[in-house]
N, C-alpha and C positions, 0 to 999 in steps of 0.2 A: 696485797690481797685487802679488799675492802671487808671490814668486820661489819657485823651485826649493827653495832652502835654507829657507824658511819665514819669511823675512823679507819686507817689503812694500817699495816704491818709490811714490812719488807726482810726478806732473807737476803742479806747482803754478802754472797759469797760465802767464803770460810770466816770472814770476819766477824759476823755479828748478825743478830736478829733484832730489828727495831719494831716497837709497837707503838700505838698512839700517835700516829703520823697524822696530824689534822691538814697539813698542806702537802700533798703528794707532789705537786709541781715544784715547790721549794726544795723537797728532798731530793728530787731527781737533780735539779739543777745544782744542789752542794754535793751530790755523791758521784752523779754520772754527768758530768758536764758535756754539752754538745761540742763537738769539733766546729771550727770555723768553716763555713760554707756548707754544713749539714743541717739537717732538722731533725728532731724527736718526734716519733710516730709511737704513740701509746695505745697499746691494745688490751682489753680487759676480756679474758676468757672466764666463763661461769659455767658452773655445772647446776642442772635443776635441783 
């Protein structure tokens, strides 16, 4: 989730909650590596 200050946070399953993620792409690479032959699709859903 993108926060008002421009940083991101993530609820990572049951394991934890991270705040202050400055590089969401790097976070995804570390915590959710893409299997060989596949690509990552990132979608951002927002409420008004």
